[in-house]
GUPA-90815 format. One record per residue (C-alpha): residue number from 1; x, y, z. Coordinates in steps of 0.2 Angstrom, whole numbers, plus 2048, in hexadecimal, padded with zeros to 3 digits. Each point is the difference from the previous one (the first is absolute). Example, Ala and Ser with C-alpha at 12.3 -4.5 7.8 and 13.67 -1.06 7.14 Angstrom:
BEGIN
+-----+------+-------+-----+
|   n | east | north |  up |
+-----+------+-------+-----+
|   1 |  83E |   7EA | 827 |
|   2 |  806 |   811 | 7FD |
+-----+------+-------+-----+
END
This chain:
BEGIN
+-----+------+-------+-----+
|   n | east | north |  up |
+-----+------+-------+-----+
|   1 |  859 |   80C | 83C |
|   2 |  7F1 |   80A | 807 |
|   3 |  7F6 |   80C | 7F6 |
|   4 |  7F2 |   80A | 809 |
|   5 |  7F1 |   7FB | 7F5 |
|   6 |  7F3 |   80B | 80A |
|   7 |  803 |   810 | 7F5 |
|   8 |  7FA |   7F6 | 7F1 |
|   9 |  7F1 |   7F8 | 808 |
|  10 |  7EE |   807 | 7FC |
|  11 |  7F7 |   801 | 811 |
|  12 |  7EE |   7FA | 800 |
|  13 |  7F5 |   80F | 7FD |
|  14 |  80E |   80B | 7FA |
|  15 |  7FC |   80B | 7F1 |
|  16 |  80F |   7FD | 7F4 |
|  17 |  808 |   80F | 7F7 |
|  18 |  80D |   7F8 | 7F4 |
|  19 |  807 |   812 | 7FD |
|  20 |  806 |   7FF | 812 |
|  21 |  807 |   7EE | 7FE |
|  22 |  812 |   7FF | 7F9 |
|  23 |  804 |   7F7 | 7F0 |
|  24 |  813 |   801 | 805 |
|  25 |  809 |   7FF | 810 |
|  26 |  813 |   800 | 805 |
|  27 |  808 |   7F0 | 7FD |
|  28 |  7FE |   7F2 | 80D |
|  29 |  812 |   7F9 | 7FC |
|  30 |  811 |   807 | 7FE |
|  31 |  805 |   7F6 | 7F1 |
|  32 |  7FB |   7F3 | 7F3 |
|  33 |  809 |   7F3 | 80A |
|  34 |  7F7 |   805 | 810 |
|  35 |  7EF |   800 | 7F7 |
|  36 |  803 |   7EE | 7FA |
|  37 |  805 |   7FB | 811 |
|  38 |  7F1 |   808 | 808 |
|  39 |  7F4 |   7F8 | 7F3 |
|  40 |  808 |   7EF | 802 |
|  41 |  7FE |   800 | 813 |
|  42 |  7ED |   804 | 7FE |
|  43 |  7FE |   7F3 | 7F3 |
|  44 |  808 |   7F3 | 80B |
|  45 |  7F5 |   805 | 80E |
|  46 |  7F1 |   7FF | 7F5 |
|  47 |  805 |   7EE | 7FB |
|  48 |  800 |   7FB | 812 |
|  49 |  7EF |   808 | 803 |
|  50 |  7F9 |   7F7 | 7F1 |
|  51 |  805 |   7F0 | 807 |
|  52 |  7F8 |   803 | 810 |
|  53 |  7F0 |   806 | 7F7 |
|  54 |  7FF |   7EF | 7F7 |
|  55 |  805 |   7F6 | 80F |
|  56 |  7F3 |   808 | 80C |
|  57 |  7F2 |   800 | 7F3 |
|  58 |  7F6 |   80C | 809 |
|  59 |  801 |   810 | 7F5 |
|  60 |  800 |   805 | 7EE |
|  61 |  809 |   811 | 7FB |
|  62 |  7FA |   80B | 7F1 |
|  63 |  80B |   80E | 7FA |
|  64 |  7F7 |   80C | 7F3 |
|  65 |  80A |   80B | 7F5 |
|  66 |  7F8 |   80F | 7F7 |
|  67 |  809 |   80E | 7F6 |
|  68 |  801 |   80A | 7F1 |
|  69 |  809 |   7F9 | 7F1 |
|  70 |  813 |   7FF | 802 |
|  71 |  7FF |   802 | 813 |
|  72 |  80A |   7F0 | 802 |
|  73 |  7F3 |   7F3 | 806 |
|  74 |  808 |   7F2 | 7F7 |
|  75 |  811 |   804 | 805 |
|  76 |  7FB |   801 | 813 |
|  77 |  7F7 |   7EF | 7FF |
|  78 |  80F |   7F9 | 7F7 |
|  79 |  80E |   806 | 80C |
|  80 |  7F7 |   7FF | 811 |
|  81 |  7F8 |   7EF | 7FD |
|  82 |  810 |   7F9 | 7F7 |
|  83 |  805 |   7F5 | 80F |
|  84 |  7EF |   7F7 | 804 |
|  85 |  7FB |   7EF | 7FB |
|  86 |  7F5 |   801 | 7F1 |
|  87 |  7F6 |   7F1 | 806 |
|  88 |  7F9 |   80B | 80E |
|  89 |  7FD |   810 | 7F6 |
|  90 |  7F4 |   804 | 7F2 |
|  91 |  801 |   810 | 7F6 |
|  92 |  7F1 |   806 | 7F6 |
|  93 |  800 |   80E | 7F3 |
|  94 |  7EF |   807 | 7FC |
|  95 |  7FD |   807 | 7EE |
|  96 |  7F0 |   805 | 7F7 |
|  97 |  7F2 |   7F4 | 806 |
|  98 |  7FB |   7F2 | 7F4 |
|  99 |  7EE |   7FF | 7FA |
| 100 |  7FC |   7F2 | 80D |
| 101 |  807 |   80B | 80E |
| 102 |  7F5 |   80F | 7FA |
| 103 |  7F1 |   7F5 | 803 |
| 104 |  804 |   7FF | 813 |
| 105 |  801 |   80D | 80E |
| 106 |  810 |   80A | 800 |
| 107 |  808 |   7F6 | 80E |
| 108 |  7FD |   7EF | 7F9 |
| 109 |  810 |   7FE | 7F5 |
| 110 |  80C |   806 | 80E |
| 111 |  7F7 |   7F6 | 80E |
| 112 |  804 |   7F0 | 7F6 |
| 113 |  813 |   804 | 801 |
| 114 |  801 |   803 | 813 |
| 115 |  80E |   7F6 | 809 |
| 116 |  7FC |   7F1 | 80A |
| 117 |  806 |   7FE | 812 |
| 118 |  813 |   7FE | 801 |
| 119 |  803 |   80A | 7F0 |
| 120 |  804 |   811 | 7FA |
| 121 |  7F6 |   808 | 7F3 |
| 122 |  805 |   80F | 7F6 |
| 123 |  7F4 |   80A | 7F5 |
| 124 |  808 |   80B | 7F2 |
| 125 |  7F2 |   80B | 7FF |
| 126 |  7EF |   7FA | 807 |
| 127 |  7EE |   803 | 804 |
| 128 |  806 |   812 | 803 |
| 129 |  800 |   803 | 7EE |
| 130 |  7ED |   801 | 801 |
| 131 |  801 |   810 | 80A |
| 132 |  80F |   807 | 7F7 |
| 133 |  800 |   7FD | 7ED |
| 134 |  7ED |   7FE | 800 |
| 135 |  7FE |   810 | 809 |
| 136 |  80C |   809 | 7F4 |
| 137 |  7F7 |   7F8 | 7F1 |
| 138 |  7EE |   7FD | 806 |
| 139 |  7FA |   7FB | 7EF |
| 140 |  808 |   7EF | 805 |
| 141 |  7F0 |   7FD | 80B |
| 142 |  7F6 |   7FD | 7F0 |
| 143 |  80A |   7F0 | 7FC |
| 144 |  7FE |   7FB | 812 |
| 145 |  7ED |   800 | 800 |
| 146 |  7FE |   80A | 810 |
| 147 |  7EE |   805 | 803 |
| 148 |  7FD |   812 | 7FE |
| 149 |  813 |   802 | 7FD |
| 150 |  7FF |   812 | 7FB |
| 151 |  7F2 |   806 | 80B |
| 152 |  80B |   804 | 810 |
| 153 |  812 |   7FD | 7FE |
| 154 |  805 |   805 | 812 |
| 155 |  7F4 |   7F3 | 807 |
| 156 |  808 |   7F3 | 7F5 |
| 157 |  811 |   804 | 807 |
| 158 |  7FA |   801 | 812 |
| 159 |  7F8 |   7EF | 7FE |
| 160 |  810 |   7F9 | 7F8 |
| 161 |  80B |   807 | 80E |
| 162 |  7F4 |   7F8 | 80D |
| 163 |  800 |   7EF | 7F7 |
| 164 |  813 |   800 | 800 |
| 165 |  802 |   805 | 812 |
| 166 |  7F3 |   7F3 | 805 |
| 167 |  809 |   7F3 | 7F6 |
| 168 |  811 |   804 | 808 |
| 169 |  7F8 |   800 | 811 |
| 170 |  7F9 |   7EF | 7FD |
| 171 |  810 |   7F9 | 7FA |
| 172 |  809 |   807 | 80F |
| 173 |  7F4 |   7F8 | 80C |
| 174 |  804 |   7EF | 7F7 |
| 175 |  813 |   801 | 801 |
| 176 |  805 |   80A | 7F0 |
| 177 |  80B |   80F | 803 |
| 178 |  7FF |   80D | 7F3 |
| 179 |  80D |   80E | 7FD |
| 180 |  7FE |   80C | 7F1 |
| 181 |  80E |   80A | 7F7 |
| 182 |  7FD |   810 | 7F6 |
| 183 |  811 |   803 | 7F7 |
| 184 |  7FF |   813 | 800 |
| 185 |  809 |   806 | 7F0 |
| 186 |  802 |   812 | 7FA |
| 187 |  7FA |   805 | 7EE |
| 188 |  811 |   806 | 7FC |
| 189 |  808 |   7EF | 805 |
| 190 |  7F4 |   7F7 | 7F6 |
| 191 |  804 |   80A | 7F1 |
| 192 |  813 |   7FC | 802 |
| 193 |  7FC |   7ED | 802 |
| 194 |  7F5 |   801 | 7F0 |
| 195 |  80E |   808 | 7F6 |
| 196 |  80C |   7F2 | 807 |
| 197 |  7F4 |   7F3 | 7F9 |
| 198 |  800 |   808 | 7EF |
| 199 |  813 |   802 | 800 |
| 200 |  805 |   7EF | 807 |
| 201 |  7FC |   7F2 | 7F3 |
| 202 |  7FE |   7F3 | 80D |
| 203 |  7F2 |   80B | 808 |
| 204 |  7F6 |   804 | 7F1 |
| 205 |  7F3 |   7F3 | 803 |
| 206 |  7FC |   808 | 810 |
| 207 |  7F9 |   810 | 7F8 |
| 208 |  7F1 |   803 | 7F5 |
| 209 |  7F5 |   80F | 7FA |
| 210 |  7F3 |   7FB | 80D |
| 211 |  80C |   804 | 80E |
| 212 |  803 |   812 | 7F9 |
| 213 |  7ED |   802 | 7FE |
| 214 |  7FD |   7FB | 812 |
| 215 |  80D |   80D | 806 |
| 216 |  7F5 |   80E | 7FA |
| 217 |  7F4 |   7FB | 80E |
| 218 |  80D |   802 | 80E |
| 219 |  7F6 |   80C | 80A |
| 220 |  7F1 |   7F5 | 7FF |
| 221 |  80A |   7F1 | 806 |
| 222 |  807 |   80A | 80E |
| 223 |  7EF |   805 | 806 |
| 224 |  7FA |   7EE | 7FE |
| 225 |  80E |   7F9 | 80B |
| 226 |  7FD |   80D | 80D |
| 227 |  7EE |   7FB | 802 |
| 228 |  804 |   7EE | 7FF |
| 229 |  80E |   800 | 80D |
| 230 |  7F6 |   80B | 80C |
| 231 |  7F1 |   7F5 | 7FF |
| 232 |  808 |   7EF | 801 |
| 233 |  80F |   801 | 80B |
| 234 |  7FC |   7F7 | 811 |
| 235 |  80A |   7FA | 80F |
| 236 |  7FD |   7EE | 7FA |
| 237 |  804 |   803 | 7ED |
| 238 |  80B |   810 | 7FF |
| 239 |  806 |   809 | 7F1 |
| 240 |  812 |   806 | 7FF |
| 241 |  805 |   80F | 7F5 |
| 242 |  812 |   7FB | 7FA |
| 243 |  80B |   80E | 7F8 |
| 244 |  804 |   7F8 | 7EF |
| 245 |  80B |   80C | 7F7 |
| 246 |  80F |   7F6 | 807 |
| 247 |  7FE |   7EE | 7FC |
| 248 |  80C |   7FA | 80D |
| 249 |  7F9 |   80A | 80E |
| 250 |  7EE |   7F9 | 7FB |
| 251 |  806 |   7EE | 801 |
| 252 |  808 |   802 | 811 |
| 253 |  7F0 |   808 | 807 |
| 254 |  7F5 |   7F3 | 7F8 |
| 255 |  80C |   7F2 | 807 |
| 256 |  7FF |   808 | 812 |
| 257 |  7ED |   801 | 7FF |
| 258 |  7FF |   7EE | 7FA |
| 259 |  80C |   7F9 | 80D |
| 260 |  7F7 |   80A | 80E |
| 261 |  7EF |   7F9 | 7FA |
| 262 |  806 |   7EE | 801 |
| 263 |  808 |   803 | 811 |
| 264 |  7F1 |   807 | 808 |
| 265 |  7F7 |   7F0 | 7FD |
| 266 |  80B |   7F9 | 80E |
| 267 |  801 |   7EF | 7F8 |
| 268 |  808 |   7F0 | 807 |
| 269 |  803 |   7EF | 7FA |
| 270 |  7F3 |   7F4 | 806 |
| 271 |  804 |   7F8 | 811 |
| 272 |  803 |   7ED | 800 |
| 273 |  7F4 |   7F7 | 80B |
| 274 |  805 |   7F2 | 80B |
| 275 |  7F7 |   7F3 | 7F5 |
| 276 |  809 |   807 | 7F0 |
| 277 |  810 |   7FF | 809 |
| 278 |  7FD |   7EE | 804 |
| 279 |  7FC |   7FD | 7EE |
| 280 |  810 |   809 | 7FA |
| 281 |  80B |   7F5 | 80C |
| 282 |  7F8 |   7F1 | 7FA |
| 283 |  804 |   805 | 7EE |
| 284 |  812 |   804 | 806 |
| 285 |  802 |   7EE | 806 |
| 286 |  7F9 |   7F9 | 7F0 |
| 287 |  80D |   80A | 7F6 |
| 288 |  80E |   7FA | 80C |
| 289 |  7FC |   7ED | 7FD |
+-----+------+-------+-----+
END
């Protein structure tokens, strides 16, 4: 399978207009059976790439997922990453910061969870919440103790974008490859999924009154995402705007981006030196005795 991922990429310096980015596209598969086959092939490829990542021990990979509620972040992570070795992958979900985390700078709690070399890290929400939800609800800045937090909000966002870009550039220089996904859901599709969570008993736990209240800020969130994607997508740490109204399409697109990201590292298994080969031959003789 090959999906052209370029239409979903946000180019460095691009001014993002989410109204011009689709939330739904034509199916990338002809049937459910073909969808399962395509995804299984991507999962198998990702498993091979993960083994190379661990063996070469030269890079770490970080995938960041951001979206509105019910856009399918959890499902995308679950399905796309289902075939990788859990020993080489860590998934971190970031909720409301704790009292201790609020005493530190806004990047502190996520920096502690960055993947080490040879591993895949997945952030389900991330430090980007600090320029998304906090931008929509700037009163949160009070609890963060930001100096002059209400004097010049635009300067605060600009400085936070800069801090994020510089962090990601630093990580890239030191071997961590970062790819960021915004699962682009329509407001109408969110409504349908919320109703499904109410009607389906096994999904009741996924829905709360708070989700409905945040929905009222939809235009504010869209503007916050546009500003964020425009300011922080870079060649070394790109954003991809993935149409999310169709879950299966979204998962196939994410899987293609993940696999291409891993392949682009051009990893190889470590070569065996002559000295190491002699050691192995010695061990073989010992086993044969």
